ZAMARGU-4260 file (C-alpha; in steps of 0.2 Angstrom, whole numbers, plus 5000, padded with zeros to 4 digits):
<rodrens>
0) 5663/5225/4947 | 5657/5238/4936 | 5670/5235/4923 | 5668/5215/4921 | 5647/5218/4920
5) 5651/5230/4905 | 5664/5216/4898 | 5650/5201/4900 | 5636/5212/4893 | 5648/5217/4876
10) 5651/5196/4873 | 5633/5193/4877 | 5629/5207/4862 | 5644/5199/4853 | 5637/5182/4855
15) 5619/5186/4850 | 5622/5197/4834 | 5636/5186/4829 | 5620/5170/4833 | 5608/5180/4821
20) 5621/5181/4807 | 5625/5163/4806 | 5605/5158/4806 | 5603/5169/4793 | 5617/5162/4782
25) 5613/5145/4786 | 5592/5146/4787 | 5588/5161/4776 | 5603/5159/4762 | 5610/5177/4763
30) 5627/5176/4759 | 5642/5180/4770 | 5642/5199/4766 | 5623/5200/4769 | 5624/5190/4784
35) 5638/5200/4790 | 5628/5214/4788 | 5614/5210/4797 | 5625/5205/4812 | 5633/5222/4814
40) 5615/5229/4814 | 5609/5219/4826 | 5625/5223/4837 | 5622/5241/4835 | 5604/5240/4840
45) 5608/5229/4856 | 5623/5241/4859 | 5613/5258/4857 | 5597/5249/4869 | 5609/5244/4882
50) 5616/5265/4880 | 5599/5270/4885 | 5595/5257/4899 | 5611/5262/4907 | 5607/5282/4905
55) 5590/5279/4912 | 5596/5269/4926 | 5611/5283/4931 | 5597/5297/4929 | 5586/5288/4942
60) 5600/5285/4955 | 5604/5303/4953 | 5588/5308/4955 | 5587/5298/4971 | 5602/5306/4978
65) 5595/5322/4974 | 5579/5319/4985 | 5589/5313/4997 | 5600/5328/4997 | 5587/5340/4998
70) 5577/5332/5013 | 5594/5332/5022 | 5596/5350/5018 | 5578/5356/5024 | 5582/5345/5041
75) 5597/5357/5044 | 5587/5372/5039 | 5573/5366/5054 | 5586/5364/5066 | 5599/5380/5063
80) 5579/5389/5063 | 5577/5381/5079 | 5595/5386/5085 | 5591/5404/5081 | 5576/5405/5091
85) 5582/5396/5106 | 5597/5406/5103 | 5587/5423/5103 | 5576/5418/5120 | 5594/5416/5128
90) 5600/5432/5124 | 5582/5440/5130 | 5584/5432/5145 | 5603/5436/5148 | 5597/5456/5145
95) 5582/5453/5157 | 5595/5448/5171 | 5608/5461/5165 | 5595/5474/5168 | 5588/5467/5185
100) 5604/5466/5191 | 5607/5484/5187 | 5591/5491/5193 | 5595/5482/5210 | 5613/5488/5209
105) 5609/5506/5206 | 5598/5509/5223 | 5613/5501/5232 | 5627/5511/5225 | 5618/5528/5227
110) 5615/5522/5247 | 5634/5518/5248 | 5638/5536/5239 | 5626/5543/5254 | 5634/5534/5267
115) 5652/5539/5261 | 5647/5557/5262 | 5639/5556/5278 | 5655/5546/5286 | 5663/5560/5277
120) 5654/5572/5287 | 5654/5563/5302 | 5672/5563/5303 | 5674/5581/5299 | 5661/5584/5314
125) 5670/5574/5325 | 5687/5582/5319 | 5679/5599/5322 | 5674/5594/5342 | 5692/5587/5344
130) 5698/5603/5339 | 5685/5614/5348 | 5688/5603/5364 | 5709/5605/5361 | 5706/5622/5361
135) 5702/5623/5378 | 5713/5613/5386 | 5701/5598/5388 | 5706/5578/5388 | 5703/5573/5369
140) 5697/5556/5375 | 5680/5561/5380 | 5673/5564/5362 | 5680/5550/5355 | 5671/5538/5369
145) 5657/5545/5363 | 5660/5542/5344 | 5658/5521/5345 | 5640/5520/5351 | 5636/5530/5333
150) 5646/5519/5324 | 5651/5503/5330 | 5636/5490/5335 | 5641/5483/5349 | 5642/5499/5359
155) 5627/5506/5352 | 5618/5490/5361 | 5628/5493/5377 | 5624/5510/5377 | 5612/5517/5391
160) 5606/5531/5383 | 5590/5529/5372 | 5598/5542/5357 | 5610/5528/5357 | 5600/5513/5358
165) 5587/5516/5346 | 5598/5516/5330 | 5605/5498/5336 | 5590/5488/5336 | 5584/5498/5320
170) 5601/5488/5311 | 5593/5470/5313 | 5577/5468/5324 | 5561/5469/5316 | 5549/5483/5323
175) 5537/5468/5315 | 5537/5457/5328 | 5546/5464/5342 | 5539/5477/5355 | 5549/5491/5358
180) 5565/5492/5367 | 5564/5501/5385 | 5572/5517/5389 | 5586/5511/5396 | 5592/5493/5387
185) 5599/5480/5395 | 5615/5475/5393 | 5619/5461/5382 | 5625/5447/5399 | 5617/5451/5414
190) 5627/5446/5430 | 5623/5429/5437 | 5616/5436/5454 | 5602/5447/5447 | 5595/5432/5434
195) 5595/5419/5451 | 5590/5434/5461 | 5571/5429/5456 | 5571/5413/5463 | 5576/5421/5478
200) 5572/5410/5494 | 5569/5395/5484 | 5576/5377/5485 | 5577/5366/5471 | 5559/5359/5471
205) 5552/5377/5473 | 5560/5383/5457 | 5554/5369/5448 | 5536/5370/5456 | 5538/5390/5450
210) 5542/5384/5432 | 5530/5374/5432 | 5516/5387/5437 | 5523/5397/5424 | 5520/5385/5409
215) 5502/5380/5416 | 5499/5401/5416 | 5508/5403/5401 | 5520/5415/5407 | 5533/5411/5395
220) 5538/5423/5385 | 5545/5423/5368 | 5558/5435/5362 | 5566/5437/5345 | 5584/5438/5339
225) 5587/5441/5320 | 5601/5429/5310 | 5606/5441/5296 | 5614/5439/5280 | 5634/5444/5280
230) 5640/5457/5274 | 5623/5462/5271 | 5618/5463/5285 | 5598/5458/5280 | 5586/5449/5291
235) 5584/5431/5284 | 5578/5422/5301 | 5574/5424/5319 | 5579/5414/5333 | 5565/5411/5348
240) 5572/5413/5365 | 5560/5412/5380 | 5560/5421/5396 | 5553/5413/5412 | 5541/5429/5419
245) 5540/5427/5436 | 5525/5434/5450 | 5536/5450/5455 | 5540/5453/5436 | 5557/5448/5435
250) 5563/5439/5419 | 5574/5426/5418 | 5584/5419/5404 | 5584/5400/5399 | 5598/5397/5402
255) 5595/5398/5420 | 5579/5390/5423 | 5579/5377/5408 | 5594/5366/5420 | 5578/5365/5434
260) 5566/5360/5420 | 5575/5348/5413 | 5576/5342/5431 | 5558/5341/5432 | 5554/5336/5417
265) 5545/5350/5410 | 5554/5351/5395 | 5541/5341/5384 | 5528/5354/5390 | 5539/5368/5388
270) 5543/5363/5369 | 5524/5362/5366 | 5520/5380/5373 | 5535/5386/5364 | 5532/5377/5346
275) 5514/5384/5347 | 5520/5402/5349 | 5533/5398/5335 | 5520/5393/5324 | 5508/5408/5327
280) 5524/5418/5325 | 5528/5411/5308 | 5512/5414/5301 | 5511/5431/5306 | 5527/5435/5298
285) 5522/5425/5282 | 5509/5436/5277 | 5523/5451/5274 | 5538/5441/5269 | 5537/5424/5261
290) 5557/5422/5264 | 5559/5423/5282 | 5562/5410/5293 | 5562/5407/5313 | 5572/5394/5322
295) 5560/5386/5338 | 5572/5377/5351 | 5568/5359/5356 | 5573/5348/5369 | 5579/5330/5366
300) 5567/5322/5378 | 5554/5330/5368 | 5557/5317/5355 | 5555/5301/5364 | 5540/5309/5378
305) 5523/5300/5377 | 5515/5316/5369 | 5528/5317/5356 | 5512/5308/5344 | 5502/5325/5350
310) 5518/5337/5344 | 5520/5327/5329 | 5499/5330/5325 | 5501/5348/5328 | 5517/5350/5316
315) 5506/5341/5303 | 5489/5352/5304 | 5502/5365/5301 | 5516/5359/5287 | 5511/5371/5276
320) 5523/5384/5286 | 5535/5367/5288 | 5549/5378/5276 | 5548/5393/5286 | 5550/5382/5304
325) 5568/5374/5309 | 5568/5363/5324 | 5585/5368/5334 | 5595/5355/5343 | 5609/5359/5355
330) 5625/5348/5350 | 5626/5338/5365 | 5607/5332/5362 | 5610/5328/5344 | 5626/5316/5350
335) 5615/5308/5364 | 5601/5302/5351 | 5597/5286/5350 | 5584/5276/5338 | 5569/5283/5346
340) 5576/5300/5342 | 5580/5297/5325 | 5564/5291/5322 | 5556/5308/5328 | 5568/5316/5317
345) 5562/5305/5302 | 5544/5309/5307 | 5545/5328/5306 | 5558/5327/5291 | 5544/5319/5281
350) 5534/5333/5285 | 5545/5344/5278 | 5553/5353/5292 | 5571/5356/5294 | 5583/5356/5308
355) 5598/5365/5317 | 5612/5362/5329 | 5620/5373/5341 | 5629/5376/5357 | 5645/5368/5348
360) 5658/5367/5358 | 5668/5358/5345 | 5669/5356/5325 | 5669/5339/5327 | 5653/5334/5316
365) 5649/5322/5303 | 5641/5333/5290 | 5636/5318/5279 | 5625/5311/5294 | 5618/5327/5299
370) 5612/5330/5282 | 5603/5314/5279 | 5595/5318/5298 | 5589/5333/5290 | 5599/5345/5296
375) 5602/5359/5285 | 5610/5373/5299 | 5623/5371/5312 | 5626/5387/5323 | 5643/5391/5331
380) 5652/5404/5344 | 5662/5415/5334 | 5676/5414/5346 | 5677/5393/5343 | 5677/5398/5325
385) 5693/5410/5330 | 5699/5397/5342 | 5698/5410/5356 | 5691/5399/5369 | 5705/5384/5371
390) 5695/5370/5363 | 5704/5355/5359 | 5710/5356/5341 | 5700/5347/5328 | 5705/5337/5310
395) 5698/5350/5300 | 5703/5370/5300 | 5689/5383/5307 | 5693/5393/5291 | 5687/5376/5281
400) 5672/5373/5293 | 5661/5383/5283 | 5666/5374/5265 | 5664/5357/5273 | 5646/5360/5279
405) 5642/5369/5261 | 5647/5351/5254 | 5633/5343/5262 | 5620/5357/5260 | 5623/5365/5276
410) 5623/5384/5282 | 5635/5387/5294 | 5628/5402/5306 | 5639/5412/5317 | 5634/5417/5334
415) 5637/5428/5350 | 5644/5442/5338 | 5648/5456/5349 | 5659/5468/5337 | 5663/5474/5321
420) 5681/5465/5319 | 5673/5447/5322 | 5663/5451/5306 | 5677/5456/5298 | 5687/5440/5303
425) 5671/5430/5298 | 5670/5436/5280 | 5688/5427/5279 | 5679/5411/5284 | 5666/5412/5270
430) 5652/5413/5284 | 5635/5419/5277 | 5625/5423/5292 | 5629/5430/5307 | 5619/5433/5325
435) 5624/5440/5341 | 5622/5458/5351 | 5631/5469/5337 | 5616/5466/5326 | 5601/5467/5338
440) 5597/5461/5356 | 5584/5447/5359 | 5567/5456/5358 | 5550/5453/5364 | 5536/5447/5352
445) 5521/5458/5351 | 5507/5452/5361 | 5493/5453/5347 | 5505/5444/5336 | 5502/5429/5350
450) 5483/5432/5349 | 5468/5426/5337 | 5468/5415/5322 | 5477/5415/5306 | 5462/5419/5296
455) 5461/5437/5301 | 5462/5451/5287 | 5479/5452/5278 | 5480/5470/5281 | 5477/5467/5301
460) 5490/5454/5302 | 5502/5464/5293 | 5499/5479/5303 | 5501/5470/5318 | 5519/5463/5314
465) 5524/5481/5305 | 5537/5470/5295 | 5547/5477/5283 | 5550/5495/5285 | 5566/5495/5293
470) 5573/5478/5285 | 5572/5483/5265 | 5590/5479/5266 | 5610/5484/5276 | 5611/5501/5264
475) 5594/5509/5272 | 5600/5504/5289 | 5618/5508/5288 | 5613/5526/5281 | 5601/5529/5297
480) 5614/5522/5308 | 5625/5536/5298 | 5611/5550/5301 | 5611/5546/5319 | 5630/5546/5321
485) 5629/5563/5315 | 5616/5570/5325 | 5625/5563/5340 | 5642/5572/5337
</rodrens>
């Protein structure tokens, strides 16, 4: 295209020069040679002008291209500078995270090293005792029977001696909310005869009347059992458990009096009282630890009771603690829920409260539906996960149950953990939380934690709970446990 344009311009210049030569020859009387010179001069002038004009145009176009290139280079330089700044900021954040991780890991490593030293000393001490007993021709079984209470958490809880039971309480139960254990702690599971003995001489109506009287007199004691992280064993949540205190001072576990309370339609009143106390306890706990949580058991009948609007109004007044208070329902109650119960759950979920399901008899759960209803926790007995209770097989292997729930934002909590071997097996099942007598039995809430309002000074509230000193981390608890074992041996 450029070539055709140049030919056309050259032809035009020749035509113009020739025309001028002819004009001067015919009009002005120039000779042929003179006319040819005039035409040649005109052609030369036109060629010089065209060259100058073309060069000027090329210079202007090159100048524009150079300007565009300069602007592009400037934008690229600015983008590179911004990228360098962001990269420097990211490197600074990575260095900070690494420093924090090292600062957190170093004390733990020191504690573990100290613990290994103490365990080694404990083993040497036990070996010395065995050698001494063997030298005196006594059975070796005697000292080995005393070693587990100092090392195994389940044995510690069941041990009748105060010197051995104290470290077990220090593993997970808070001195903050729970009162000191008696000098001789009760066994993890009392006999049924002793529990029912509190209702001796009473028929069904008499037992219901006694429960009604206890609720009216606020003789329902609140006990807390910790839920710990695995394998760190750091207290993350507590479960509130009810104990009925009868006139003769006997305590009746919830599993024994709740059937009578359900028969007497007393569950809504009992849940209202428990919720009130749970709110008081949560407010006290949050003064010291903002990451703590509390499970509060609620019956399905409470969701359909005529007094539920008052319950909902009370929860709305305390919606500030919603992230730390979890309402817990049994699996049978969840399966029996209908439209009214779902509407009540939705009202609580709108306030920010979360839900948990416990008392599982099988692993047939719809994780997607639970998530949509606001459930964020599922509690399953450890024996059920290990398939040691003879339950009917399900579509999912128990080892994959935690992953299934995790895909829908639900945490699995293994409960009724009674020995260390269960903990080891649960780690293979990817279970992150555990609860049971191995870590601590349920302990009563201090009376001062249920008295007064939440507007008291922060120092006084913290002092009444005494949270934190015994729950700074798993390594500290394990070290104290090993030291107690050395003293025992």
